[in-house]
VEXDO-41947 format. One record per residue (C-alpha): x negated, y, z; residue in one letter; residue number from 1. Coordinates in steps of 0.05 Angstrom, whole numbers, always signed. Example, Ala and Ser with C-alpha at 12.3 -4.5 7.8 and 13.67 -1.06 7.14 Angstrom:
VEXDO-41947
<rec><px>-246</px><py>-90</py><pz>+156</pz><resn>A</resn><resi>1</resi></rec>
<rec><px>-273</px><py>-21</py><pz>+143</pz><resn>S</resn><resi>2</resi></rec>
//
This chain:
VEXDO-41947
<rec><px>-227</px><py>-87</py><pz>+463</pz><resn>X</resn><resi>1</resi></rec>
<rec><px>-155</px><py>-111</py><pz>+464</pz><resn>X</resn><resi>2</resi></rec>
<rec><px>-119</px><py>-176</py><pz>+475</pz><resn>X</resn><resi>3</resi></rec>
<rec><px>-63</px><py>-210</py><pz>+438</pz><resn>X</resn><resi>4</resi></rec>
<rec><px>-11</px><py>-261</py><pz>+461</pz><resn>X</resn><resi>5</resi></rec>
<rec><px>+50</px><py>-297</py><pz>+437</pz><resn>X</resn><resi>6</resi></rec>
<rec><px>+98</px><py>-281</py><pz>+494</pz><resn>X</resn><resi>7</resi></rec>
<rec><px>+105</px><py>-230</py><pz>+549</pz><resn>X</resn><resi>8</resi></rec>
<rec><px>+133</px><py>-253</py><pz>+615</pz><resn>X</resn><resi>9</resi></rec>
<rec><px>+128</px><py>-236</py><pz>+689</pz><resn>X</resn><resi>10</resi></rec>
<rec><px>+139</px><py>-172</py><pz>+729</pz><resn>X</resn><resi>11</resi></rec>
<rec><px>+102</px><py>-106</py><pz>+731</pz><resn>X</resn><resi>12</resi></rec>
<rec><px>+38</px><py>-89</py><pz>+767</pz><resn>X</resn><resi>13</resi></rec>
<rec><px>+32</px><py>-20</py><pz>+799</pz><resn>X</resn><resi>14</resi></rec>
<rec><px>-36</px><py>+13</py><pz>+804</pz><resn>X</resn><resi>15</resi></rec>
<rec><px>-63</px><py>+83</py><pz>+810</pz><resn>X</resn><resi>16</resi></rec>
<rec><px>-28</px><py>+141</py><pz>+777</pz><resn>X</resn><resi>17</resi></rec>
<rec><px>-35</px><py>+187</py><pz>+718</pz><resn>X</resn><resi>18</resi></rec>
<rec><px>-3</px><py>+250</py><pz>+691</pz><resn>X</resn><resi>19</resi></rec>
<rec><px>-1</px><py>+303</py><pz>+637</pz><resn>X</resn><resi>20</resi></rec>
<rec><px>-60</px><py>+346</py><pz>+619</pz><resn>X</resn><resi>21</resi></rec>
<rec><px>-55</px><py>+413</py><pz>+655</pz><resn>X</resn><resi>22</resi></rec>
<rec><px>-52</px><py>+476</py><pz>+611</pz><resn>X</resn><resi>23</resi></rec>
<rec><px>-60</px><py>+550</py><pz>+625</pz><resn>X</resn><resi>24</resi></rec>
<rec><px>+2</px><py>+593</py><pz>+618</pz><resn>X</resn><resi>25</resi></rec>
<rec><px>-31</px><py>+639</py><pz>+568</pz><resn>X</resn><resi>26</resi></rec>
<rec><px>-60</px><py>+584</py><pz>+524</pz><resn>X</resn><resi>27</resi></rec>
<rec><px>-38</px><py>+590</py><pz>+451</pz><resn>X</resn><resi>28</resi></rec>
<rec><px>+5</px><py>+536</py><pz>+419</pz><resn>X</resn><resi>29</resi></rec>
<rec><px>-40</px><py>+486</py><pz>+384</pz><resn>X</resn><resi>30</resi></rec>
<rec><px>-10</px><py>+435</py><pz>+335</pz><resn>X</resn><resi>31</resi></rec>
<rec><px>+14</px><py>+367</py><pz>+360</pz><resn>X</resn><resi>32</resi></rec>
<rec><px>-13</px><py>+308</py><pz>+321</pz><resn>X</resn><resi>33</resi></rec>
<rec><px>+44</px><py>+262</py><pz>+301</pz><resn>X</resn><resi>34</resi></rec>
<rec><px>+26</px><py>+193</py><pz>+273</pz><resn>X</resn><resi>35</resi></rec>
<rec><px>+81</px><py>+156</py><pz>+236</pz><resn>X</resn><resi>36</resi></rec>
<rec><px>+82</px><py>+90</py><pz>+199</pz><resn>X</resn><resi>37</resi></rec>
<rec><px>+128</px><py>+96</py><pz>+139</pz><resn>X</resn><resi>38</resi></rec>
<rec><px>+130</px><py>+143</py><pz>+80</pz><resn>X</resn><resi>39</resi></rec>
<rec><px>+195</px><py>+176</py><pz>+102</pz><resn>X</resn><resi>40</resi></rec>
<rec><px>+190</px><py>+168</py><pz>+177</pz><resn>X</resn><resi>41</resi></rec>
<rec><px>+218</px><py>+225</py><pz>+218</pz><resn>X</resn><resi>42</resi></rec>
<rec><px>+193</px><py>+249</py><pz>+287</pz><resn>X</resn><resi>43</resi></rec>
<rec><px>+266</px><py>+261</py><pz>+302</pz><resn>X</resn><resi>44</resi></rec>
<rec><px>+283</px><py>+296</py><pz>+368</pz><resn>X</resn><resi>45</resi></rec>
<rec><px>+210</px><py>+295</py><pz>+390</pz><resn>X</resn><resi>46</resi></rec>
<rec><px>+190</px><py>+336</py><pz>+329</pz><resn>X</resn><resi>47</resi></rec>
<rec><px>+252</px><py>+380</py><pz>+338</pz><resn>X</resn><resi>48</resi></rec>
<rec><px>+231</px><py>+396</py><pz>+410</pz><resn>X</resn><resi>49</resi></rec>
<rec><px>+160</px><py>+415</py><pz>+390</pz><resn>X</resn><resi>50</resi></rec>
<rec><px>+184</px><py>+460</py><pz>+334</pz><resn>X</resn><resi>51</resi></rec>
<rec><px>+235</px><py>+494</py><pz>+379</pz><resn>X</resn><resi>52</resi></rec>
<rec><px>+182</px><py>+508</py><pz>+431</pz><resn>X</resn><resi>53</resi></rec>
<rec><px>+131</px><py>+537</py><pz>+383</pz><resn>X</resn><resi>54</resi></rec>
<rec><px>+84</px><py>+477</py><pz>+372</pz><resn>X</resn><resi>55</resi></rec>
<rec><px>+63</px><py>+467</py><pz>+300</pz><resn>X</resn><resi>56</resi></rec>
<rec><px>+67</px><py>+395</py><pz>+274</pz><resn>X</resn><resi>57</resi></rec>
<rec><px>+8</px><py>+359</py><pz>+243</pz><resn>X</resn><resi>58</resi></rec>
<rec><px>+42</px><py>+296</py><pz>+215</pz><resn>X</resn><resi>59</resi></rec>
<rec><px>-5</px><py>+241</py><pz>+189</pz><resn>X</resn><resi>60</resi></rec>
<rec><px>+6</px><py>+172</py><pz>+160</pz><resn>X</resn><resi>61</resi></rec>
<rec><px>-59</px><py>+131</py><pz>+167</pz><resn>X</resn><resi>62</resi></rec>
<rec><px>-23</px><py>+73</py><pz>+134</pz><resn>X</resn><resi>63</resi></rec>
<rec><px>-23</px><py>+114</py><pz>+69</pz><resn>X</resn><resi>64</resi></rec>
<rec><px>-94</px><py>+140</py><pz>+75</pz><resn>X</resn><resi>65</resi></rec>
<rec><px>-88</px><py>+201</py><pz>+120</pz><resn>X</resn><resi>66</resi></rec>
<rec><px>-151</px><py>+208</py><pz>+164</pz><resn>X</resn><resi>67</resi></rec>
<rec><px>-149</px><py>+214</py><pz>+240</pz><resn>X</resn><resi>68</resi></rec>
<rec><px>-187</px><py>+272</py><pz>+272</pz><resn>X</resn><resi>69</resi></rec>
<rec><px>-253</px><py>+257</py><pz>+307</pz><resn>X</resn><resi>70</resi></rec>
<rec><px>-231</px><py>+304</py><pz>+363</pz><resn>X</resn><resi>71</resi></rec>
<rec><px>-166</px><py>+333</py><pz>+390</pz><resn>X</resn><resi>72</resi></rec>
<rec><px>-200</px><py>+399</py><pz>+408</pz><resn>X</resn><resi>73</resi></rec>
<rec><px>-154</px><py>+436</py><pz>+360</pz><resn>X</resn><resi>74</resi></rec>
<rec><px>-90</px><py>+398</py><pz>+380</pz><resn>X</resn><resi>75</resi></rec>
<rec><px>-45</px><py>+401</py><pz>+440</pz><resn>X</resn><resi>76</resi></rec>
<rec><px>-41</px><py>+326</py><pz>+441</pz><resn>X</resn><resi>77</resi></rec>
<rec><px>-20</px><py>+266</py><pz>+400</pz><resn>X</resn><resi>78</resi></rec>
<rec><px>+41</px><py>+221</py><pz>+391</pz><resn>X</resn><resi>79</resi></rec>
<rec><px>+41</px><py>+153</py><pz>+358</pz><resn>X</resn><resi>80</resi></rec>
<rec><px>+111</px><py>+133</py><pz>+338</pz><resn>X</resn><resi>81</resi></rec>
<rec><px>+143</px><py>+65</py><pz>+324</pz><resn>X</resn><resi>82</resi></rec>
<rec><px>+148</px><py>+25</py><pz>+260</pz><resn>X</resn><resi>83</resi></rec>
<rec><px>+165</px><py>-43</py><pz>+232</pz><resn>X</resn><resi>84</resi></rec>
<rec><px>+94</px><py>-68</py><pz>+244</pz><resn>X</resn><resi>85</resi></rec>
<rec><px>+67</px><py>-106</py><pz>+304</pz><resn>X</resn><resi>86</resi></rec>
<rec><px>+10</px><py>-80</py><pz>+344</pz><resn>X</resn><resi>87</resi></rec>
<rec><px>-20</px><py>-150</py><pz>+335</pz><resn>X</resn><resi>88</resi></rec>
<rec><px>-21</px><py>-144</py><pz>+259</pz><resn>X</resn><resi>89</resi></rec>
<rec><px>-91</px><py>-148</py><pz>+229</pz><resn>X</resn><resi>90</resi></rec>
<rec><px>-80</px><py>-88</py><pz>+181</pz><resn>X</resn><resi>91</resi></rec>
<rec><px>-138</px><py>-39</py><pz>+181</pz><resn>X</resn><resi>92</resi></rec>
<rec><px>-95</px><py>+21</py><pz>+197</pz><resn>X</resn><resi>93</resi></rec>
<rec><px>-66</px><py>-14</py><pz>+259</pz><resn>X</resn><resi>94</resi></rec>
<rec><px>-135</px><py>-28</py><pz>+286</pz><resn>X</resn><resi>95</resi></rec>
<rec><px>-159</px><py>+42</py><pz>+270</pz><resn>X</resn><resi>96</resi></rec>
<rec><px>-101</px><py>+73</py><pz>+307</pz><resn>X</resn><resi>97</resi></rec>
<rec><px>-111</px><py>+28</py><pz>+368</pz><resn>X</resn><resi>98</resi></rec>
<rec><px>-185</px><py>+45</py><pz>+371</pz><resn>X</resn><resi>99</resi></rec>
<rec><px>-171</px><py>+119</py><pz>+358</pz><resn>X</resn><resi>100</resi></rec>
<rec><px>-131</px><py>+125</py><pz>+422</pz><resn>X</resn><resi>101</resi></rec>
<rec><px>-199</px><py>+129</py><pz>+456</pz><resn>X</resn><resi>102</resi></rec>
<rec><px>-206</px><py>+200</py><pz>+429</pz><resn>X</resn><resi>103</resi></rec>
<rec><px>-145</px><py>+225</py><pz>+468</pz><resn>X</resn><resi>104</resi></rec>
<rec><px>-163</px><py>+187</py><pz>+531</pz><resn>X</resn><resi>105</resi></rec>
<rec><px>-236</px><py>+209</py><pz>+530</pz><resn>X</resn><resi>106</resi></rec>
<rec><px>-216</px><py>+283</py><pz>+521</pz><resn>X</resn><resi>107</resi></rec>
<rec><px>-160</px><py>+278</py><pz>+572</pz><resn>X</resn><resi>108</resi></rec>
<rec><px>-110</px><py>+304</py><pz>+521</pz><resn>X</resn><resi>109</resi></rec>
<rec><px>-36</px><py>+289</py><pz>+527</pz><resn>X</resn><resi>110</resi></rec>
<rec><px>-20</px><py>+225</py><pz>+490</pz><resn>X</resn><resi>111</resi></rec>
<rec><px>+47</px><py>+191</py><pz>+479</pz><resn>X</resn><resi>112</resi></rec>
<rec><px>+60</px><py>+124</py><pz>+449</pz><resn>X</resn><resi>113</resi></rec>
<rec><px>+132</px><py>+107</py><pz>+429</pz><resn>X</resn><resi>114</resi></rec>
<rec><px>+151</px><py>+33</py><pz>+419</pz><resn>X</resn><resi>115</resi></rec>
<rec><px>+96</px><py>+9</py><pz>+372</pz><resn>X</resn><resi>116</resi></rec>
<rec><px>+54</px><py>+67</py><pz>+396</pz><resn>X</resn><resi>117</resi></rec>
<rec><px>+64</px><py>+45</py><pz>+469</pz><resn>X</resn><resi>118</resi></rec>
<rec><px>+44</px><py>-25</py><pz>+450</pz><resn>X</resn><resi>119</resi></rec>
<rec><px>-19</px><py>+2</py><pz>+416</pz><resn>X</resn><resi>120</resi></rec>
<rec><px>-35</px><py>+40</py><pz>+480</pz><resn>X</resn><resi>121</resi></rec>
<rec><px>-25</px><py>-22</py><pz>+522</pz><resn>X</resn><resi>122</resi></rec>
<rec><px>-71</px><py>-63</py><pz>+477</pz><resn>X</resn><resi>123</resi></rec>
<rec><px>-124</px><py>-8</py><pz>+478</pz><resn>X</resn><resi>124</resi></rec>
<rec><px>-123</px><py>-9</py><pz>+555</pz><resn>X</resn><resi>125</resi></rec>
<rec><px>-130</px><py>-85</py><pz>+557</pz><resn>X</resn><resi>126</resi></rec>
<rec><px>-57</px><py>-106</py><pz>+562</pz><resn>X</resn><resi>127</resi></rec>
<rec><px>-20</px><py>-156</py><pz>+519</pz><resn>X</resn><resi>128</resi></rec>
<rec><px>+34</px><py>-150</py><pz>+467</pz><resn>X</resn><resi>129</resi></rec>
<rec><px>+82</px><py>-206</py><pz>+447</pz><resn>X</resn><resi>130</resi></rec>
<rec><px>+153</px><py>-229</py><pz>+439</pz><resn>X</resn><resi>131</resi></rec>
<rec><px>+203</px><py>-246</py><pz>+493</pz><resn>X</resn><resi>132</resi></rec>
<rec><px>+195</px><py>-319</py><pz>+518</pz><resn>X</resn><resi>133</resi></rec>
<rec><px>+268</px><py>-333</py><pz>+500</pz><resn>X</resn><resi>134</resi></rec>
<rec><px>+265</px><py>-296</py><pz>+434</pz><resn>X</resn><resi>135</resi></rec>
<rec><px>+309</px><py>-238</py><pz>+458</pz><resn>X</resn><resi>136</resi></rec>
<rec><px>+306</px><py>-169</py><pz>+428</pz><resn>X</resn><resi>137</resi></rec>
<rec><px>+331</px><py>-100</py><pz>+447</pz><resn>X</resn><resi>138</resi></rec>
<rec><px>+368</px><py>-61</py><pz>+393</pz><resn>X</resn><resi>139</resi></rec>
<rec><px>+418</px><py>-10</py><pz>+418</pz><resn>X</resn><resi>140</resi></rec>
<rec><px>+427</px><py>+25</py><pz>+485</pz><resn>X</resn><resi>141</resi></rec>
<rec><px>+404</px><py>-11</py><pz>+548</pz><resn>X</resn><resi>142</resi></rec>
<rec><px>+398</px><py>+9</py><pz>+622</pz><resn>X</resn><resi>143</resi></rec>
<rec><px>+330</px><py>+25</py><pz>+652</pz><resn>X</resn><resi>144</resi></rec>
<rec><px>+311</px><py>+36</py><pz>+725</pz><resn>X</resn><resi>145</resi></rec>
<rec><px>+255</px><py>+83</py><pz>+747</pz><resn>X</resn><resi>146</resi></rec>
<rec><px>+204</px><py>+57</py><pz>+796</pz><resn>X</resn><resi>147</resi></rec>
<rec><px>+189</px><py>+98</py><pz>+859</pz><resn>X</resn><resi>148</resi></rec>
<rec><px>+131</px><py>+131</py><pz>+822</pz><resn>X</resn><resi>149</resi></rec>
<rec><px>+175</px><py>+146</py><pz>+762</pz><resn>X</resn><resi>150</resi></rec>
<rec><px>+231</px><py>+174</py><pz>+805</pz><resn>X</resn><resi>151</resi></rec>
<rec><px>+182</px><py>+222</py><pz>+838</pz><resn>X</resn><resi>152</resi></rec>
<rec><px>+160</px><py>+247</py><pz>+770</pz><resn>X</resn><resi>153</resi></rec>
<rec><px>+230</px><py>+264</py><pz>+744</pz><resn>X</resn><resi>154</resi></rec>
<rec><px>+303</px><py>+242</py><pz>+736</pz><resn>X</resn><resi>155</resi></rec>
<rec><px>+313</px><py>+186</py><pz>+684</pz><resn>X</resn><resi>156</resi></rec>
<rec><px>+372</px><py>+171</py><pz>+637</pz><resn>X</resn><resi>157</resi></rec>
<rec><px>+417</px><py>+114</py><pz>+656</pz><resn>X</resn><resi>158</resi></rec>
<rec><px>+409</px><py>+82</py><pz>+587</pz><resn>X</resn><resi>159</resi></rec>
<rec><px>+359</px><py>+91</py><pz>+530</pz><resn>X</resn><resi>160</resi></rec>
<rec><px>+358</px><py>+72</py><pz>+456</pz><resn>X</resn><resi>161</resi></rec>
<rec><px>+316</px><py>+11</py><pz>+438</pz><resn>X</resn><resi>162</resi></rec>
<rec><px>+295</px><py>-22</py><pz>+373</pz><resn>X</resn><resi>163</resi></rec>
<rec><px>+241</px><py>-74</py><pz>+384</pz><resn>X</resn><resi>164</resi></rec>
<rec><px>+226</px><py>-149</py><pz>+383</pz><resn>X</resn><resi>165</resi></rec>
<rec><px>+161</px><py>-146</py><pz>+424</pz><resn>X</resn><resi>166</resi></rec>
<rec><px>+141</px><py>-118</py><pz>+491</pz><resn>X</resn><resi>167</resi></rec>
<rec><px>+76</px><py>-107</py><pz>+529</pz><resn>X</resn><resi>168</resi></rec>
<rec><px>+45</px><py>-124</py><pz>+596</pz><resn>X</resn><resi>169</resi></rec>
<rec><px>+25</px><py>-68</py><pz>+643</pz><resn>X</resn><resi>170</resi></rec>
<rec><px>-49</px><py>-53</py><pz>+634</pz><resn>X</resn><resi>171</resi></rec>
<rec><px>-97</px><py>-47</py><pz>+692</pz><resn>X</resn><resi>172</resi></rec>
<rec><px>-109</px><py>+23</py><pz>+717</pz><resn>X</resn><resi>173</resi></rec>
<rec><px>-39</px><py>+45</py><pz>+697</pz><resn>X</resn><resi>174</resi></rec>
<rec><px>+26</px><py>+61</py><pz>+733</pz><resn>X</resn><resi>175</resi></rec>
<rec><px>+94</px><py>+32</py><pz>+717</pz><resn>X</resn><resi>176</resi></rec>
<rec><px>+147</px><py>+87</py><pz>+713</pz><resn>X</resn><resi>177</resi></rec>
<rec><px>+210</px><py>+51</py><pz>+689</pz><resn>X</resn><resi>178</resi></rec>
<rec><px>+234</px><py>-21</py><pz>+684</pz><resn>X</resn><resi>179</resi></rec>
<rec><px>+284</px><py>-60</py><pz>+642</pz><resn>X</resn><resi>180</resi></rec>
<rec><px>+320</px><py>-126</py><pz>+651</pz><resn>X</resn><resi>181</resi></rec>
<rec><px>+295</px><py>-163</py><pz>+589</pz><resn>X</resn><resi>182</resi></rec>
<rec><px>+230</px><py>-127</py><pz>+578</pz><resn>X</resn><resi>183</resi></rec>
<rec><px>+202</px><py>-107</py><pz>+646</pz><resn>X</resn><resi>184</resi></rec>
<rec><px>+155</px><py>-53</py><pz>+623</pz><resn>X</resn><resi>185</resi></rec>
<rec><px>+194</px><py>+7</py><pz>+595</pz><resn>X</resn><resi>186</resi></rec>
<rec><px>+150</px><py>+66</py><pz>+612</pz><resn>X</resn><resi>187</resi></rec>
<rec><px>+80</px><py>+73</py><pz>+641</pz><resn>X</resn><resi>188</resi></rec>
<rec><px>+25</px><py>+125</py><pz>+648</pz><resn>X</resn><resi>189</resi></rec>
<rec><px>-50</px><py>+122</py><pz>+650</pz><resn>X</resn><resi>190</resi></rec>
<rec><px>-86</px><py>+188</py><pz>+662</pz><resn>X</resn><resi>191</resi></rec>
<rec><px>-60</px><py>+237</py><pz>+610</pz><resn>X</resn><resi>192</resi></rec>
<rec><px>-27</px><py>+181</py><pz>+568</pz><resn>X</resn><resi>193</resi></rec>
<rec><px>+45</px><py>+156</py><pz>+570</pz><resn>X</resn><resi>194</resi></rec>
<rec><px>+76</px><py>+95</py><pz>+537</pz><resn>X</resn><resi>195</resi></rec>
<rec><px>+151</px><py>+88</py><pz>+525</pz><resn>X</resn><resi>196</resi></rec>
<rec><px>+182</px><py>+24</py><pz>+500</pz><resn>X</resn><resi>197</resi></rec>
<rec><px>+246</px><py>+60</py><pz>+480</pz><resn>X</resn><resi>198</resi></rec>
<rec><px>+261</px><py>+112</py><pz>+427</pz><resn>X</resn><resi>199</resi></rec>
<rec><px>+276</px><py>+181</py><pz>+457</pz><resn>X</resn><resi>200</resi></rec>
<rec><px>+265</px><py>+212</py><pz>+388</pz><resn>X</resn><resi>201</resi></rec>
<rec><px>+327</px><py>+179</py><pz>+358</pz><resn>X</resn><resi>202</resi></rec>
<rec><px>+377</px><py>+224</py><pz>+321</pz><resn>X</resn><resi>203</resi></rec>
<rec><px>+445</px><py>+208</py><pz>+293</pz><resn>X</resn><resi>204</resi></rec>
<rec><px>+416</px><py>+205</py><pz>+223</pz><resn>X</resn><resi>205</resi></rec>
<rec><px>+358</px><py>+159</py><pz>+241</pz><resn>X</resn><resi>206</resi></rec>
<rec><px>+402</px><py>+113</py><pz>+282</pz><resn>X</resn><resi>207</resi></rec>
<rec><px>+452</px><py>+106</py><pz>+226</pz><resn>X</resn><resi>208</resi></rec>
<rec><px>+395</px><py>+91</py><pz>+177</pz><resn>X</resn><resi>209</resi></rec>
<rec><px>+367</px><py>+36</py><pz>+222</pz><resn>X</resn><resi>210</resi></rec>
<rec><px>+436</px><py>+4</py><pz>+234</pz><resn>X</resn><resi>211</resi></rec>
<rec><px>+453</px><py>+7</py><pz>+160</pz><resn>X</resn><resi>212</resi></rec>
<rec><px>+387</px><py>-15</py><pz>+129</pz><resn>X</resn><resi>213</resi></rec>
<rec><px>+366</px><py>-65</py><pz>+183</pz><resn>X</resn><resi>214</resi></rec>
<rec><px>+435</px><py>-87</py><pz>+207</pz><resn>X</resn><resi>215</resi></rec>
<rec><px>+417</px><py>-159</py><pz>+190</pz><resn>X</resn><resi>216</resi></rec>
<rec><px>+372</px><py>-160</py><pz>+251</pz><resn>X</resn><resi>217</resi></rec>
<rec><px>+431</px><py>-145</py><pz>+298</pz><resn>X</resn><resi>218</resi></rec>
<rec><px>+448</px><py>-220</py><pz>+300</pz><resn>X</resn><resi>219</resi></rec>
<rec><px>+384</px><py>-233</py><pz>+340</pz><resn>X</resn><resi>220</resi></rec>
<rec><px>+393</px><py>-254</py><pz>+413</pz><resn>X</resn><resi>221</resi></rec>
<rec><px>+405</px><py>-194</py><pz>+457</pz><resn>X</resn><resi>222</resi></rec>
<rec><px>+418</px><py>-143</py><pz>+402</pz><resn>X</resn><resi>223</resi></rec>
<rec><px>+479</px><py>-97</py><pz>+409</pz><resn>X</resn><resi>224</resi></rec>
<rec><px>+531</px><py>-102</py><pz>+352</pz><resn>X</resn><resi>225</resi></rec>
<rec><px>+525</px><py>-46</py><pz>+300</pz><resn>X</resn><resi>226</resi></rec>
<rec><px>+589</px><py>-7</py><pz>+317</pz><resn>X</resn><resi>227</resi></rec>
<rec><px>+568</px><py>-4</py><pz>+390</pz><resn>X</resn><resi>228</resi></rec>
<rec><px>+505</px><py>+35</py><pz>+372</pz><resn>X</resn><resi>229</resi></rec>
<rec><px>+545</px><py>+95</py><pz>+348</pz><resn>X</resn><resi>230</resi></rec>
<rec><px>+594</px><py>+92</py><pz>+405</pz><resn>X</resn><resi>231</resi></rec>
<rec><px>+540</px><py>+86</py><pz>+458</pz><resn>X</resn><resi>232</resi></rec>
<rec><px>+500</px><py>+142</py><pz>+425</pz><resn>X</resn><resi>233</resi></rec>
<rec><px>+558</px><py>+189</py><pz>+436</pz><resn>X</resn><resi>234</resi></rec>
<rec><px>+559</px><py>+169</py><pz>+509</pz><resn>X</resn><resi>235</resi></rec>
<rec><px>+485</px><py>+163</py><pz>+526</pz><resn>X</resn><resi>236</resi></rec>
<rec><px>+451</px><py>+205</py><pz>+472</pz><resn>X</resn><resi>237</resi></rec>
<rec><px>+460</px><py>+272</py><pz>+508</pz><resn>X</resn><resi>238</resi></rec>
<rec><px>+429</px><py>+245</py><pz>+572</pz><resn>X</resn><resi>239</resi></rec>
<rec><px>+370</px><py>+217</py><pz>+534</pz><resn>X</resn><resi>240</resi></rec>
<rec><px>+359</px><py>+284</py><pz>+499</pz><resn>X</resn><resi>241</resi></rec>
<rec><px>+362</px><py>+321</py><pz>+566</pz><resn>X</resn><resi>242</resi></rec>
<rec><px>+310</px><py>+273</py><pz>+594</pz><resn>X</resn><resi>243</resi></rec>
<rec><px>+266</px><py>+283</py><pz>+533</pz><resn>X</resn><resi>244</resi></rec>
<rec><px>+267</px><py>+358</py><pz>+543</pz><resn>X</resn><resi>245</resi></rec>
<rec><px>+243</px><py>+351</py><pz>+615</pz><resn>X</resn><resi>246</resi></rec>
<rec><px>+192</px><py>+298</py><pz>+598</pz><resn>X</resn><resi>247</resi></rec>
<rec><px>+159</px><py>+337</py><pz>+542</pz><resn>X</resn><resi>248</resi></rec>
<rec><px>+154</px><py>+398</py><pz>+587</pz><resn>X</resn><resi>249</resi></rec>
<rec><px>+114</px><py>+355</py><pz>+635</pz><resn>X</resn><resi>250</resi></rec>
<rec><px>+75</px><py>+322</py><pz>+578</pz><resn>X</resn><resi>251</resi></rec>
<rec><px>+56</px><py>+387</py><pz>+543</pz><resn>X</resn><resi>252</resi></rec>
<rec><px>+35</px><py>+418</py><pz>+610</pz><resn>X</resn><resi>253</resi></rec>
<rec><px>+52</px><py>+489</py><pz>+586</pz><resn>X</resn><resi>254</resi></rec>
<rec><px>+109</px><py>+539</py><pz>+596</pz><resn>X</resn><resi>255</resi></rec>
<rec><px>+160</px><py>+529</py><pz>+541</pz><resn>X</resn><resi>256</resi></rec>
<rec><px>+217</px><py>+570</py><pz>+512</pz><resn>X</resn><resi>257</resi></rec>
//
């Protein structure tokens, strides 16, 4: 069961912790299930990391009819990426993905939700998803601050790349790992699942495509001007990629190359 709302406001709530699924050093590399929401969506630097470290990719698009597995027994874990949709949309594939998250949680498999995927995870866990009360958005690089729990887990980048108009409340039974100024909840964990509001998978190519094709959105309150995206990516992109490398090592729970 999941709840929907018009606006997200208020600060975070901290509850008991979670973490990545532990793996044996000699365990073979199983595929990672990657769920994307457009015909030509790319898993970007997340997919690049898995390939470089020997994890096969199982990319599926439920929006276009791809089935979701009944079990993750044959997968390392699963990642649900972002997309132009809202987690509150009534589309059948959106509801199926939200409900399907139960498979990863039930089997204690590593799960990662990015932007829309994080909002789906929040809804599945009983949280809420909605727009900023003042209509603000985040599009571009923005600072985040780790919580005490997040800082104990790992070092975090000073700024991360964002592209969203909605945020989520922190679900019960989950732990806030990083905060932002406009959208308080930026990263959280619940058992073997993580949700990230930002886009660590962003590459130069994908960022340029978003800025070019959806640049009309950059006039919305809070969005960074288009030229600043490329400049800030040169400054903050390397730190975000280094963070992603450390995060996915924790998430995958296995020795990597």
